[in-house]
N, C-alpha and C positions, 0 to 999 in steps of 0.2 A: 329678521328685520323687515318691516314693511317699508317699501320704497315710497318716499314722499317728495314730490317735486313741486315747484311753485312757479307761477308766472306773476311778475310784479311790475305792472305798468304804472306810469304816473298820469293822472288825469289833467294834463296840461295842453291838450290839443287833439287833433284827429288821430285815429288809430293807424299806426305806421305798419306798412306791409312787412317790414323786417320783424316787428313785434309779433305780427300774426304768424310768421314762419316759426319763431321761437315758441309761441304758444302751442302750435300744432306738434312740434317736436317733443315738447314736454308732455303733451296730452297722450301721444302715441307711446312714449316711453313708459309712462305710468300705467297705461293699459296693458302693455306687453308684460310688465313686471307684476301685474296684479296689485299695483300701488294706488296712490292717491294724488290727484291733481289739486293744488291749492291756488286760489286766486287771491292775491294781496294787492290792494290799491295803495300805492306809496304817495300819500296825499299830504305830506308834511310841508310842501311848498305852498303855503296858504295864499301867497300873492298871485299865483298862477292857476291854482286849482279851481275848477268849476264843476258843480253837480252834473251839468249836461255832458261834460267830458267823461265822467264816470259812467253815465248811462250809455254814452257812445261806445265805451269799452265793452260793456255787457252786451249791447246790441250787436256789435261787430263779432264778438265771440259766438253769440247765438248763430249768426249768419254762416260762419265757417264750420259750424257743427259742434262747438263746445257750448252746450246749452245750459242755461241756468237750472240749478237743481242737480246737475250731474257731477258737480265738483264741490270741494269744500271752500266755503267763503261766499261772497267776498269779505275779507278782513280789511281793515283800514289801519295803515301804519300809525296814524295820529293817535289811535286808541291805545297804542303800546308805549306812549311817551314816558310813562312812569318807569317801565322796565329799561328803557334806553338810559335814563338818568341814573338809575340804580347801578347799571353796568359801568357807567362812567365813574361813579363813586367807588365801586369795587376796584377798578383798575388803578385809581389814584391811591386808595388806601393800601393796596398791595405793593405800591412802588412801581407799578408798570406804566404809570403815566404821571406827568407833572405839569404844573401851571406855568404859563409864559405870557408876558404882556408885550412882547415885541411886535412892532408893526413891520410891514413889508419894507418900509424905508429904513428901519433900524437894521434889518438883516442885510439889505443891500449896502448900507454904509459900512458894515463890518466886513462883508465879504468882497466888496468892490465889484460885484457883478449882479445884474438883475436876473441872471439865469441860474445862479447857484441856489440850491435848496437851503432849507433852514440849517443853521450851523450848531444847534444844540446848546445855545448860550445859557439857557435857564435850567439845564439838566440838574445841576447840583446847587442851585441858589436857594432852594427851599421856599419859593414863592407859593403862597397859599391861594385859595379861591377868592375871587373878588370881581367886581365889575371890570369888564374888559380883559379878564384873564382867561385865555384860551387853554384848554386841556390838551396836551400833546402826549402821544403814545411814545414810550421809551423803547425804541427799536434796538434789538440786540446788536452789540458792536461787532460780533463775529458770527461765523456760521452761515448756513444756507437755508433758504426756505424753498422746499420742493413742492410744487403743485401737481397733484396727480390728476391728469386731464384725460378723459376718455377719447378726445379727438386729437390732442396735441402732445400726448405722451407725458413727459415729466419736465415741464419748463422749470428751470432752476434760477433763483435770484440770490445774489449776495446781499446779506443783511446790511453790510456796511454802506451799501449804495442806496438804501432806503432811508429817507430822512425821517426824523421824528415828526410824524404827521399829526394834524389836529383831529381830535375825535369829539370835542365839544367846543362850541363857540364861546366868545366872551360873555354872552348872556346866559350861558349854561345849557343851551339847546344842543343836543348831539347832532353831528353831521351824518351824512348819508352812510359813510363807511361803517360807522358803529351801529346805527339804527338797522341797517340791512342785516348785519351779523346777528344782532340780538333778536330780530324778528325771525330769522331762519332757525336760531336756536329754540326760541319759544314754540315755534310751529313744528319742530322736529324734522326739518328738511334734511333729507339724506343725499340728494343729488341736485346740484345747481346747474341747469342748462340755460345758457344765456349767450348774448352776442359777444364776439371777440373784443369789442371795444372796452369791455369790462376787465379783460385779462390783466392790464397793468395794475389794477386795484386789488387783484386777487392775492398776491403775497401779503399785502397789508391786512386784508381781511383774514387770511389764514393765521397771521400772527395774533390777531385779536381773538380768534377762536381758541388758539393755544393758551393765550394769557387768561382767558376766562374759564379754562379747564374743561373744554368740550372738544371732542374729536371733530375736525372740520368735515364738511361734506365732500363727496366726489364731484369734481368739476367737469364741465363739458362746455367749451367755448366754441360756438358755431361761427362759421365765417361771416365776415362783414358783407353786406349787400351793397353793390356798387352800380353806377349807371354806365352808359356806353363809353364814357371817358375814363372809366375805372376810378371814379370818385365816389366816396361814400354817399349813399342816397341822403339827400337833404330836404327837409320840409320847405325850405326857402327856395330851392332851386328845382326840385324834381316832383313828379306826381307820385306821392307816397301814401296818401290817405286811402285806407281800405274802403271807407265809406264812399269815396269818389268812384272807385271801380264798381262797387255794388250799384250805385245810382246810375252809372253809365250803362249798366246792363250786363255785367259779367256774372256768370253763374258761379254759385258757391263751389260746386264740384270742380269746375275748371280752375278756380283760384286756389283751392286746396291742393289740387294735383300739381299745379305749377310751382307754388311756394315750396312744396316738399322737394322739388328738383333743384332748388338753390343750394348746391353743395352735396347733393346725393342723387343717386339714380337707381331705379329698380333693375332687376336682373334682365338680361337679354337686350336686344336692340329695340327698345320701346321706351316711350315717355308717357303717353296717355294710357293710364291703367286705372282699374277700379280702385276705389278707396280701400277696399278690403285687402287688396294686394299690397298697397303701401303700408297698411297697418301690420301686415304679416311680415313684410320683407325689410322694413326700415331698421337700420342699426346705427346707433350713434357712433360706434367705432368706425363705421365706413364713411362718415361724413368727411368730405375733402376740406382741409383747413384753408385752402386758398380762397380769395375773395370770390363771391358769387355774383354774376352779372344778371341784373333784373332787366330782361329784354321785353319791353312792352309790346313790340311787334310779335314776338313769339307768343306772348300771353294772349294777344288778340286771335292769333291762329288757333291756339288751344281752345279758346272760348268758342270760336266758330265751329270747331269739331264737336264740342259738347252740345252746342245748340242743334246741330244737324242730327245728333244722335237721340234727341228727345222724341218720344212719341208725339204726334201732332197735337193731341189733346193737351199734353203737358206744355208744349210750346205755346199754345193759345193761352193757357193759364199764366204762363211766365210773362207774356207780353202785357197782361192786363194793367199793371201799374203805369206803363207808358201810354196805354190807350185811354186810361181814365184819369191819370194825373193824381194818383194816390200817394200817401206818405210824403217822402221828400222829393218825389218826381215832379217836374214841372208839368203843368197841364198841356195837353195837345192843342193844336190850332183850331180844332172843331169844338162845337158845343156838345154837351153830353147827349142831347136829343138827336143829334145828327149821326151819332155812331150807330152802325148797323152790324150787329154781331154775326148775322148770317153771312153778310158780304165778307166780313173779315175771315170767318171760318172757311169760306170758299177759296180765298187767296192765301191763307196761312201756309199751306204746303209749298207754295211758290216762294213766299217770303223767307221761309225757314232756311232754304238752301243758300240765301244771299247775305245773311246777317253775320257780322263778326261780334256785335254786341246788341243787346235787345233794344237799346234806345234807337237803333237805326230803323226799327219798325215804323216809326212815325213818318219820316219822309218817303218811305216805300209805299205807304197805304193812304196818305192824307188825301189824295185825289178822290178816293172813294166816298169820303165823308164831308167834303167841303162843297158849298154851292158852286164855287168856281175854283179851278186849280190855282195853286200858288206858282206863278210864272217865274222861272229863273231867267232873268233878262239876258244874261250872257248866253244861255242856251238858245233863247229865242233869236237873238242876233246871229248866232252861228248857224242856225238851222233854217230860218225862214228867209230864203234867198229867192232869186228869180226862178219862177216855175212853181213855187210853193202854192201860190193862189190857185193856179190851174189844177194842180194835183189835189188840193183840198176840195175844189168844186167837183171834180170827178169822183173822189172818194165819197163825198156827201151824197151825191146822186146815186151811187151804187149801194151805199149803206141804207138809204131810205126804204128800199124795197127788198132788202136782203132777207132771205128765209133759208134755213133757220138762222137765228141770231146766235151763233156759237163760234168758238175760237177757230175751228177748222174752216168754216165758211168765210169768216172775216179775213183770214189769212189768204185764202185762194182768191178772194175778190180783190184785195188790195194788190196782190201779186199781178193780177191781170191789168189793173189800173197802171201800175208801174211799167209793165211790159209794153203797153201801148205807147209809152213815152221813152222807151229804151233804158229804163231804170231797173236796177236790181232791188230786191225787197228791202234791203237795209236803207237805201236812199229814199225809197218810197214811204216807208213807215216813219221816218224821222219827223217830218212835219206833223203827222197825225199824233205821234207820241207827245210832242211838245204841246200841241193844241189841247190834248185831253188830260195829260198828267202834269204839264208845266216843266218837265225835265227831259233830258236826253237819255237818261238811264233809269232803270227801275225794274219792276216786275215784267214778265213776258207780256207783250202788248196785247195780243189777241185774247188771251185768257182774261186780262184786265178789262178789256172792252166788253167781253161777254158778261162779266159780273156787274160792270157799271150800267149796262143796259143801253138800248137803242136811243131812247129819248135824251138822256144826259150826254151820251157820246156825241150825238148830232148837235145838241145845243152848244157844246164846247167847240166843236169844229166850225160851226157857223160863226161863233164869236171870234175865233181866231181869223177866219176868212175876212170878216169885216175889219179887223185891225190891219189887215194887209192892203186895204183899199188905198 
């Protein structure tokens, strides 16, 4: 038997990090088993679907390493609508489903509770198809439905506690439960690896598989992903869009590595590992069923480690979208003609050690490419105090004739200026840093001044000095 897994997102919004985790788990499992990964776009919610969301799914999968052409599909659920309706008809004709025209209010009036499920009122009334007649599955009155789950063992459900659920709406259109089952049957899916939130639907879907005469797949329900309050990640409340992390400057390798740790860990006392190690060691059976905490701070730390591990040339290339404003990245504050590739290459090794995400490159190097630095007014107020004017005057005079103009000479010269005033280097260099870069923190100052050059450095220091008049 060839293993066939599927990833079946809906094109109704940005690509959720939890979905990305499930996609990677499906991808690895298929590869380990010599099987096939199928991409199915569940696009039957016409009111919410947009073509750009579908493209977003494909683009996000490309980014995390599941590239177009390496999987089967994408298929579109809407294209299988005829099979969905045919399955509903077979279930009705075989007596496994029946029509019902009860409203929610009707059920509530009979049961006296808004919380009780459907009471089976139409089971034996012989209502036929017609406008407003929903088709309900006839759940067995007795017995158990056992779900074989690679992660959760064998969850068992009493059939008598499962209501006769709707499989086709009053307009004849099949609901998700039936469409999902029929699609998996049609595509020969052998293993369904998906989020824990779908587990309550699984006994219903397994009953549908049985009723349609096909052996159900092997299930694997991976743990739900939660925030720091242990609440399920929500698009309305949490930062969950994979595209947002990509555009902020997270590396695909770091994101892949981190997502795979949500519920699983490689061997030994390690977390940051090569992707080939994850592909080799990952086992669905070892996934922890408990909720997995998506820790953005930890992800940032991961990403910083991945950035620092890049060869410098690759780091320079990786920064280009933020330096040039390409794709979905906002343009930098300088004009294209102001950017100096050689100057950036000179400071790139310094910047690489300081970034957690690639977008942070812009505030770290903008002083190199702007005619004047972007002054952080809070930093100016905090730094430019009594004595700053005198210190700038002395530093300007010393820098005007300094030879050679390099980081070592700049540092020793400014140390001497500070020593004459009883100041340590940290206090001495603060006004110079704010004058030249506009900020109190950033790249190493003296290496930055070396790259910026004498003329531009002195121009900025003089401008700052005039502001202190």
